[in-house]
N, C-alpha and C positions, 0 to 999 in steps of 0.2 A: 315571356319573362323579361322584366325590365332590368336594366343595367345594375341596379343595387343589389337585387336578389342574386344575380349571377356573381357578383363580387363576393357576397356573403357565402354563397355555396362554394366558390373557389377557395375562399379563405378556410372554410371548414375542412374541404378535402386536403389541403396542404397541411393544416394542423393535425388531421388524422394520419397523414404520411409521416410527419416528424414524430408523432406520439408512437406509432408502430415501430420506427427505427429505434426510438429510445427503448421501447419494451424488449426488443430482440436483443440489444446490446446489454441492457441490465440484467435480463434472464440469463444470458451466457455468463456474465461476470459473476452473478450470485451463485449459480450452480457450478460453474466450472472455471471460475476466475483464478483460483489458487493453482489448479492444474495447468492452465494455460500460462500463468506468470512463471511457474517453475520450468515449464517446457521452454518458454521464451528465453529464460535465463541460462538454460543448458545448451542451446543451439545457436551459439553466436561465435563459434570459434573461427570462422572466416566469413568473408563478406557474401559469398554465395549461399551458405547455410542461413546467414542472417537475412538475406533477401527472401529465400523461400519461407522461413519462419514468419517473417512479417506478413507476406501473402497469406499463408495459412491462418494465422491468428486473426486477421483482419476479416477473412472469409467467415470465421466462426463468430466473431463479435459484431459483424455487419456495420463496423465503423472504423475508418482509419484514424479517427480522433481518438477513440479508446486505445488502439494499438500505440498511437503516438504518445499517449499519457503514460502507458506502461514503459515504453522505451525511454521516454524522457526521465521518469523517475530513476530508472537503472543508470542512465548516462549521468544525471545530476549528482547521484550519490556514489559514483565511482563503481558501481557493480560491473558495468560494461563500459568499454571504451566508446568514444564518440563515433569513430569510423563505422564499426559494425552497427551502431544505432542508426546512422544515416542510411546504411544499406537496408536495415528493417523498415524504415519509412518509405524507401523506394519500393519495396515489396508491398507495404500497406497501400500505397497509391495504386498499384497494379491490382491488388486484391479488391480495392473499392470499384475500380473500373469493371472488373470481372463480375462483381455483384450487381453493378448497374445493367450490364448486358443481361444477366439472368432475369432480372426483375422487369426488363423492358419488353419481354415476350407477353404475348396475350394469354395470361394465365388467371384472369379475373375469377373464372369459375372455381378456382381452387380456394380463393379467399374466404368465403363464408364457411366451408367445412373446416378449414384451418382454425378459424375463430371458435367454432363450436367445439372441435377437439381440444383446443387449448383451454377453454373455459371448463370442460369436464375434467381435464387432468389437473387444472389448478384448483378446482373445488374439492375434488375427492381424493386426490393422491395424498398419502401420508408421508411419502418420501420427498425431502426438500428438492431433490434434483429433479424428480418428476414434476413437481410443482413449477419449477423454473423451465422445464421443457414445455409446460403448458403456457407459461408466460411468453416463451419464444414463438410458439405457434399462434398465439393471439397477435402478437406483434406482426409476424409475417402476414397473417390474414388481413390485418388492418391496413398494411402497406399495399397489398394487392388490391383490396376493395377501394382504397383511396385513388390508386392510380386509374382504375377503371372509371371512378367517378370524375377525375380530372378530364380524361378524354371525352367522356360524355358531356360534361359541362361546356368544355371548349369548342365542341363542335358547332353549336348554334351561333357562336360569336365570330365565326371565321370571317363573315361578311360585314361585320359592324363597321359603320362609316368612319369612325374615329380611331379604331384600332389599327387599320392598314397603314395610315401615314406614321403613327407612332413607331410601329414595328419596323416599317420601312427605313425610318431615320436610324434605327439601330444598325441595320445592315449598312447604311452609308457611313456610319461613325462607329467602327468596331472597337475603338478605344472606350468610347462612352458605354457601349454595350458590356464590355469586359468589366468596367468599373461597377457598373449597376449590379451585374451578377455577383461580383465579389462581395459587395455590401450586403446583398441579400443572402448570400451564403454564410457569410460571418454572423448575420443576425439569427439564422435558423440553425447554425452549427452542424450542417449536414450537406456535404457535396453530393451525396447520392440522391437526396430528395430534390436538390437543385437541378441536377443533370436530368432526372426523370421528368421534372416539370418542363424543362426545356424540350425534351423529347416529345412530351405531349403537346406543347405549343407547335412544334414542327409537324407533328402528325396531322394537326388540324389546320396547317397552312397559316397559322397566325404569324409566324416569324419565318423569314426566308432562310436558305442554307447558310449564307455567310453570317447573318445575325445569329443563328443558332450556334455556329462554331465559336463566335466570339463570346457568347453567353457561357459556353462550356468552359473557355479559357478562364473566364471569370470565376466560374464555380471551382476551378482548380486552385486559383490564387486565393480566393475567400476561405477554401477549406483548410488552408495553412494558418489563417490569422488567429483562430480562437486560442490555440496552444500557446502561440507567441505572446499574446496579449494577457493571457491569465498567468503566465510564468512569473515567479516571484523572485528568482535569484538568476545571477549570471549563467550559472552552470545549467539551469533548467531552460534558459532562453537559447542555448546554443543549437540543440536539435531542431526546434521548431523554426529558428532563423534559417538554418541550413535548408530545411525543407521548403521554406518560402522562397529562398534564393534560387533553389533548382527550378521550382515552378515559374518563377518570374523570368529566368533565363529562357526557359521553353516558350514562355508566352511572348517574350520580345522577338524570338526567332519566328514563331508561327504567325503573329498577327498580320505582317505584310503578305503572307502566302495564304491566307484564308480563301480567297476565291478559287485558286488553283486546287487547294486541298479539297474544298467542297465539290469542285467538278470531279476530281479523282474518285472521291469517295461515293458520289452520286453514281458514277458509271459502275463502281463495283457492286453497290446495293442501292437500287433506285427507290426503295421504300423510304420515305422521308423521315419516318419515326426512328429508323435505324441510324440516321446520319449522325445524330448527337452522341448516342452511346458508342458508335464506331469510332468516331473521333476522339472520345474521351479515352477509350482503351488505347488507340494508337498513340495518343499524346503521352500517356503515362508509361507505356512500354518503351517508347523512344527515349524518354528521360532516364529510365532504369538502364537502358543499353548505353547511353552516353555517360551517365555520371556514376555508375556502379564501380568502375575502375578507379576514377580519381577521388573516391571518398576519403582517402587518407589526407591528401594535400587540403582538401576542403575542411576536414576536421581540424587540422593544425591551424588553418587560417581563422576559423571560428573561435579556437581557443586563444589565439592572439588577439582577436577583436574583443572577446568577452573573457578576460582572464579571471581567475579565482580571486575573490576578495581576501584581504588578510583575515587571519583567524580572529574572531571576535574576542575582545578582552573579557567579555562576561560569559563564562561557560555555562551559565544557566539559560542562555538563549538557545531555543530549539534550532537544530540544523536541517533535520530531514522533514519537518512537518510542512510540506508544500501545500499551500491553500489551493493551487491550481489542480492538484490531484483529487480533490474532494469529489469531482465529477465521476470518478471511478473509484468504487469503494474498494476494490481489490488493491489498487495502487495505493490509496490512502492508508489502509490497514498495514501494508507492507512498510510505508514510511513510519506508521506509528510503532511498529516492531523494531525498526532500526533505532528510533529515538529511546525506546525502552531499553535497548541493549547499551546504548550510551549512558543511560541513567544507572544501569547495572554496573557499568565500569566505574562510576563515581562511588557506588556503594562498596565495590570491591577495594578501592583505594582507602575508603574509610575503615573498612574492616582490618586492612593490613596495618594501618597506622595506629589502630587502637591498642595492639599489644605493647607496643612501645611506650604508650602512655600509662598502661597499667603497670609495666615493669619499672619504668625509672622516671616517671613524671616528666615525660617530654612535652614541654609547653608549646613548642613550635608545632609539633604534630597534632596537639589537641586543637589549636587554633585553625589548622588546616582541615581537621575533621568537622569543626562547627561551620566553616565556611562552605565546605562541600555539602553539608547537611541543607544549607539554605538553598543551594543550587538544585539539590534533588527535589526539594519542595516545589520550586519554580517550575521545574521540568515536569514533575508530575501533575501540576495544574495545568500547564500547556497541553499535555497529552490527553488529559481528560476533556478539555475543551475541544480539542481536535476530534476526538472519538464521538463527542456529542454531535459535532457537525457532519461526521460520516453517518451517524445514526439517522439524520434527516433524509438521507439517500438510501440507505439499507439498514433494516432493523438489525440490532445487535443481539437479538434473541434468537436462539435456534434450539431445535429438538435434536439435532445430530451431534451430540457430544459437546454442546456449547459452541457459540460462534466465536470467530477469531477475535473479534472485538471485545467479547466478555473476558477471553483469556489474557488480552493485553491489559485491560482495565484491572483485572485481579492482580497481575504481575506488578503493574505500577503501584497499587495500593499496599502490597506486600513489601515491595522495595522501600516505599515511604515509611513504613512502620519499622523496618530493619534500620534505616538511617536514623529515625527518631530514637530508637533504643540506644543506638551506638553513641549518638551525640549528647542526648539529654539524660541518659542513664548511666551507661558505662563509663563514658569519658568524664562526665561532670562529677559523678560520684567518686571516681578515682582521684581526681584533682582534689576534692574536698577531703578525702582521706589522707592523701599526702601532706595537706596543710596541717591536719591534726597529728602528723607523725605516725599514721598507720600505713602499713604496707603488707603484702602477702609474704607468708613464709615460703621457703624454698620448696617444700612439698605441695603446698597450695598452688604455687605458680606452675608446677609441673602439670597439674590437672588442667589448669586455665590454659596453658599453651597447647596441650593436646586437643582440647575442646576448640580452640581457635584454629589450629591447623585442620581439624575435620570440618569446621565451618566453611573455611576457604575452599575446600574440595566440594562441599555440598553446594555452595554458590555456583560453582562451575557446572555442577550436575543439573542444578536447577535451571541454568540458562540453556543447557543442552535439551532439556525436557520442554522448555518453552519454545525452542526453534524447531526441534525435530518431532516432538510429540510421540516419542518412542515408549510404548508401555513398559519395556524392559528397564529403561532408565528411570521412569517413574516409580517402578517398584523398588528399585535400589534406594532411590531417594527417600521413600517412606520407610523402607527398612533401616535406614540409618537412625531413626528415632530410637531404636533399641540401644544403639551405641551411647546416645546421649542419656538415656535412662541409667546406663551403667556409669556414665561419668557422674551423674547426679547422686547415685548410691555411694560411689567412691568418695565424693565430696562431703556427704552426710557422715560417712564413717571416719574420714580423716579429721572433721571438725570436731566429732565426739571425742576422738583420741586426744586431740590437742586440748580440749576443755577438761578432760579428766586429768591430763598432765598438768594443766593450770591449776585444777583444784588441789591436786597434791602439793604443788608449789605453795599454794595458799596455807596449807596446813604448816608448811615450813616458814610462815610469816613473811613471804614475799608477795604482798597484796598487789603491788604495782604491776608485777609480771602477769598475774591472773587477769586483772582488768585489761591490760593491753591485748592479751590473747583473746579475750571475749570480744573485744571491739574489732580486732583483725578477723576473727571468725565471721562477724557479720558482713564485712567487706567481701570476704571470700565467698559466702553463700550467696550474696547478692549478685556478685559477678557471675557465678555459676548459673543463677537463675536467668540473668539477662542473656547469656550466651544460649541457654536453652530455648528462650523466647525467640531469639533470632532464627534458631534452627526450625522452630515451628512454622514460622512465616515462610521459610525456604521450602519446607516439605509441602506447603500449600500449593506450590507450583505443580505437584504431581496429581492432585486430587481430580482436577478435570479430565486428565487423561485416563486415570483408572476408572473413574465413574462413568466416563463416556463410552467405555468399552463394554459396558454391562447395562442391563435394563435398569430403569430407574427405581425398581422395586427391589433389586438385589443389593445386598451389602457386600463390600469387599471381604474377601476371606480373611479370616483371622489368622494372624502370623504366629507360627509355633516357634519354639526355640531352635529347632532345627533348621527352620528357614531363615534365621538371622545370621548376619555376618559375625565372624569371630570378633571378640572384643579386642580393641587395640590397646596396646600397653602404653600407658602415659609416659612420654618421655619429655624431658626438659628441653624446651626449644628456645633460646634467647633471641629476641628480635634484633634484627640488623641495626647498624647505625644510621 
């Protein structure tokens, strides 16, 4: 076989190894990503728990890069402190080394059966988690098959005339070897694949012990580069920068000692293929032992070097939509959820200001409502674009009660509709009515204020449903529609009473009073209608939860009068100053 064909075959095996690693990570994230994310967020109360959590999550995800994205997202958005996030990364690095140890054993015969079992599960399973388990099986099988192919292809070129001097030069210049390996690892975004490739080169005696260890150091440094380069904010750069500094510190210490380390490891395990993976594990365990204690001072230093930027003057700019997180669909959807909650806070402020506009023609609050509505529109557009980018990596369609991406998209659309109703219907029509001298009567405002208070509570409940997906809360939210039907009936009754009174007044020749009552009745009924439309959009938050808990052919049970909450007594609630 000539050199060109050997290079093509090597490139194919390396590509297969990278694709297998990607399939394992994406399968775990799609099938169990939400569970892992919640587990990661709950087990960070101290640095030891954070270290063990990072190790466990990396073992499942088959990638310290994916774990780093999760931890970086939490640290950048303030969910966890930087110190435990650094401990998570130390655990993730050790988890990667343990995975490399496992994959380095001669288990090539397991690869084809794993691929076959994975394909069968992926093709025939109806449950999405079983499908993703099949994806994981395919990925593991491809990785093992690729490793066996690498060893087989590298064997015949051990005695190639040009290869010996090239690899010998790497042993004589470990810094150059480290830099080359760092660049290759950054290019393929997988330190596991790089270390396993180095192990294969060492097993075929293509590279000597000292050169192999230098390449492993480069793989560790290069594995920390992608997250740092892809980070888009200062807060997002702190954790990957800390991880890179830790690995650089270990590399600087280890480089002059490589011959002695190679001799010591060679005496412990004379099999050359184990040398690289054993050093990889020793290196990361040593870093964890040295840096797990001082993660607090390191975190404070990173915060000083990369301080938080000032709050942007434009509130419509997204805060949590980190582009670097798009490689991990679970993290990206979590970021989109946080941005949706920020959008909901803006809608909540608009809703609260609306009552003052309706009651006393507050022009300052009306302008604030209009400005906030424009911010809501821009944020909604940004979230939709972000979700579209996530969809390139993970389909947002799901048979299991609706994918999280569809839930977020539905919430964004409903919040945009609520903001549009508030700004362009409620507030604008109220201002025009005040210009014409029309305003609500005291009895009418009592009903409007009661509806407004109920809407504020429903918005909170809708956000709770969006976050926690509790069927009980979703049922309460849908049941509140009965209360708004009662409000609507009360409004119609009151409007009819006022019109009858106006008709009686007309017979007493006070025509101006009758016309004014008729006009104000139109203002009142339109306000009630808009408030009820807002509630309909808020109730839509509950439908994916309720419908997802039943089969698609079943209809939700019809609510009876006994299942509905007791009607609220409308009370007049004057808006604050």
